[in-house]
N, C-alpha and C positions, 0 to 999 in steps of 0.2 A: 506495499500501499503507500501510495506518495501524499505526507498530508498537507496541507496547503494552512499555513498558521494566520488567520486573519489577527485586525480588528474589529470590533463592530464599529462604525460609524453611521449608521441610518436607524430610525425607526423600527422598517424591514426586519434589516439583520438583527438587533436587539429584541423581534417579536421572535426571529426564529429561533434564536435561540435561550430567549423562556418556554416555545412550546420543549427543542429539545430536554430542557433540562424538566420536563415535566415528565417529557414518556421515560426520562431514567429513573428520572429522585420520587416521583410521584406511581404511575404504572408498574415500570418492573421492582422500584425499594419499598413499594410502596411503603416512603417520606410524604412527609412534609403535607398530606390529608385536608388538611387541615385549610388552611394556608391560598391552595393552590385554585385557578382560575379554571373549575373544571369545565366551564361552559366554552371558555377560549382553547382547554388546552395547555394551562401555560402554569408557568410558574417565577416568580418574583416578588421582591419586597422591596419596602422603603429606601435598603443600602442602593438599588439598580439606580436609582434618578442620579446616580452623583460614580459611578462603578464606570472602569473601563472594564469592557467585557471582549477576552480573548476567545477567539474559538480553534475550531479545525476542519479543518474539509474531507475530506476524500470524495471525490468528486463534485455533485452535483450536494451531495450530501454531509451533516457536519455528524461530528464523532465525537465531538468532544470538547469542555468550555471550562473556563474560568476566567473566575474575577476577582481583582482589582480594586480599594477603596485604599487608596491613596489621601491622606490628610495634607496631602498640598492644595487638592484639590476644592474641600471642606469640612469642617471638624467633623467629628468621631460622632456616631453616635454615641447616647447612655448608653443602648446596648452592651455595644461594640468594646466601650470608653469599662464596663465593669467584664462581662464573658472574658476580653481576655487581660483586663487588671494596669490599662494603658497606664496608669498615673505612673505604676512600677518602675515605669524608664525613659520619666520626660525626667531625670536629672542625669540621663545618657546620651538625652538625642531630645529635637522637639518631634511635639505631636507631627506635623505639617512632614518628617520626612518619616513620615513609619507607615505603613498600609498592614493590611486584611485582603486577605487571600481564603475570599468563601469559592463555595459552589462550581469547585472539582467534582464534572461525571464525564467518563470518558466512554461509551458504545461500548456492551456488553464482547461484542469480537475485536475488538482491541485492547481492552482489561491486560494486562499480563503484559502487554509486551511496548513500544518508545513512548506512544503519545502522552499519557503523564508527563514522564523526561521533555516531551518536546514542548504540551505547556508551561513547566513551570518552570525552561529556560527561556519562556518570554514571558515570563517574570522576573526571571533577577537579570532582563534586559534589563524588562520597564524600571527595574530601581538602579539598575546603575544609569542610567538616562534621568531619571526627577531624583538623582541624588536622594533616595532613600534608605535610611540607617540600619532599620526593623524593620523585618517582614515576623508577618500573626499568624498565624489560623486555627484553624482546630480539627481533632475528627474523631472518627469513631475505632475503638478499644483495636482491632482491626487492624484497620489502618496504620499507624502509630508506625507502625514499622517502614510500609511507602511511605510517609513523611517525613521522616527520620531518615531514611537514603538520599533523600533531597534534600538534607542538613537542614535539616527544623529538629531544633532541641527541644523539652519540654520543663514548664518552670511551672503546670501549676497543678496543683490536684486534679482529679477528673472528678466529669461536674454531667449532671445531667441535662443536657437541653429539654 
């Protein structure tokens, strides 16, 4: 497979990413059922308003995506501040240089391959380009080793979202 990595720059692209998320998170994994738009078959939230949406295509199909919220674009929500304990890190770097990486989704046939790494490389390129000093994310417990292999490190106790 040859993947093309892009950043959503139009509302149509963003809507396609939201529909892809719905397919993976809601339909396949049974997550976020309460907050999904079942009529539209999409999954988005208030964090998407200021987010950078990176996605991967294989031909005409979206096969993966990840979301970046960067402190240089807008202040972080109370939810993000609490979830990621961002205040703990303000002595090290300003919040404008933080980024929160969420909603990593890869279609079933591409899991275990290089696609997640390619999406996270795009996040690293974004961080370098925007002088972001710290990146935060969370994951389900069974994905911890994947995220550690991508360079993330646990710094807080597990929690139930």
